[in-house]
C-alpha positions, 0 to 999 in steps of 0.5 A: 145294550142287548137287543130283544127284538130281531132275526137271527139266522143259522145254517146246517148241512147234511151227513152227505155234504162233502165236508161232512162226509170228510168229518165222518171218515175222519171220526170213524178212523178215530173211533177205529184207533180208540177201539183198539187202545183208549190212549190212541193218538189221532189227528186225521184229515180227509179230502174228497172230490170226484171219484177220489178220497185222500186221508192224511194225518198222524196216528199213534198206538203203543204196539207198532204191529197193531199199528200197521194192522190198523193202517190196512183197515182205512180203505174198508172203514172209509167205504163203509161211511160212504156207503152208509151215507148213501153215495152210489153215483157214477163219479162217487160210489163206495164201491169204486171210489179211489182211496189214498191212505197217507196216515203215518205215525205221530211225531215223538216231539208232539207226543212227549208233551201230552203222554198220559202213560208217562204219569206226569202232569199231562200238558195240553196238545196245543195252545188255543181258546175254546168256547162253550155256550148255553141258553134257555131258548130251547129244551136242549139248552141250545140256540133255536135257529141251529137246533132246528136247522139240524133238526130238519135235516136229520128228519129228511135223512131219516126218511130218505134212508128208510126208503119213505122218500127215495127221490131225496139224495144225501147231500143237502143244506138248511138255513132258518131265520128265526124271529126273536121278540123279548129275546125269545124265539117265536117264529121263522121268518124264512126257510132255505132247503137245498137238497139233492134229488135223484130224479132229474125231472123234479122241479123245485116245486116238487121238492117242496111238496116232498119236504114241506110236511117234514119241515112242518112237523119238525118245527115248533107249533105256530112257528110257520105262517103265511108270511114265512118265505120258502126257498126250496132248491132255489137254483133249480135242479140239484142232481149232482151232489156230494164230493162230485159236485164240490170237493170236501175237507174235514173241519170247514163246518166249525159253526155248523158243528157248534152254535150256529154263529150265536156264540163265539168260536175259538177256531179249532175244528173237532172231527178226526182229533182224539180227546188229548187235542183240546180243540175238541175235549175243552170245547166239550168241557166248555159246553158241559160247563155252560149248560150245567150253569144254566141248567142250575138256574144261575143265568138264562144264557152262559158263555164259558171260555177256556184257554190253553198253552202247549205242554201246560196242564191247567187252563191259563184262564176261565171266563164266564159271561152271563149276558146280563141274565145272571142270577149270580156274579160271573166271577163266582161262576168262574170260580165254581166251574174251576172247583167243580171240574178238573180242567186239565186235559186228562181231567176233562177226559176222565170227567167226561169219559172221552177216551171211547169210540163215540165220535163217528156219531158227532160228525153231522147235525151238530156236537152239541144239543144232542141226547147223552147215550148209555155207552158215554156218547155226548157225555157233555150234554149231561146236567150232573154238575148242577148240584156241585156248582150250586154248592160252590157259589 
C-alpha cells in the first residue's frame, strides 16, 4: 500500500563540488566536439584532486586533422570551466592546476555498431535500462525534495558569483527533508547546508546568517516553521573545498542528477557522453515521456522504463508504472508512448534535437526539472507530446 504521510529526503551538490566540477569539464569537452561535428563521438571522464586534473576516454571526428586540433584545446576548455566555477585556491587554481589529457580515438569496433552515417538501422551504443519519472507535486513535475535542494544551491551560487556574498566558496551541499501529508509535500522538517567559506574566522552561526535569507526566499511559503531543524556547516569550518579537499570524478552523482532517490535509476551516468549513448539519451527520452504522460492528465505520477541492447535499435521493452494514480491503463500508456515517439537511438536524438552543444549547462543542479531554452537546451522538458499521447489512448 502506498504511504500518504511520511518524510522524504534528497540532496544536491553545487557546481563547485569535486564530482560536479568533473562533470562540467567532461560535458564542456563534449560540447566542443559537437560544435565541430554533430555526429562526434565522445566518452570523456575527468578526475580531479589537489592541483591536478586528468582527462581520459574516447573521442571521434570524421576529420582526423580536426581531431588533432581539438585535442589541443582540452587544456583551455578545462581551465575555463575551473575559472567560471570560481576556484582560485592555492592548491587548486585555474591558472596553475596541472592538466593531463589522455583522450584517444574511439574504438572502431564500438563505432561500427552505432554509426549513424552508415545509413543502416543504428543500434544502441550499449545495453542497459533507463528510467524517467514525473509527478504533479511541483510545477516542474519533479519531486519536491530534489527540486528545492537544487534551487537552494543555485540561488547561493548566484549571489556568490555576482559578488553579493563574497564570503561563500564554490563547494557546497544541500539536503532537504520534506514532510508529505496525504501524498503532498507540505513543509521542511530539516535543512542541511554545508558551504565552503573563504574567511576562516566565520563560524557556523555566521554562515547561517548569510545563507538563511536566501533559503527562505527559495522555499515555498509556509514550508519553514519553528520546528524546522537547521544544520548549517554542522562540522564547523569549511575553508578548503573542491578537489583540494576531496577528489572528484565524473559520473558519481547520478541520484543528484536525476530524481533525488524518489524514482528508480538504471545506474548509468550522463556527463561526458555523446547522445548516441543511451545511458544519456534514453534517460532523457524516458523523462520526456513520463513528463508528458503526467502533463496530459493521465496520472499524477509516472515512471517509464526503457531497455536496450548494444547494436540493437529498438528498445527491448517499455514499462509504465502510474503508481495507482492513473486515469488510464498502464498498458495503454506503454503503447501510446511507443506510438508517439521513435525510441531508436537515432529517433530519440532527432526528436529531441540532441546532436547539439547543449550539455555543459546540465552538469550542475540537475538534468531534469529545468526550463527548455530556445537553442534546444533541456528539450526533454518540453510538454509538446501531450496531444499525441491523448490521441493514442
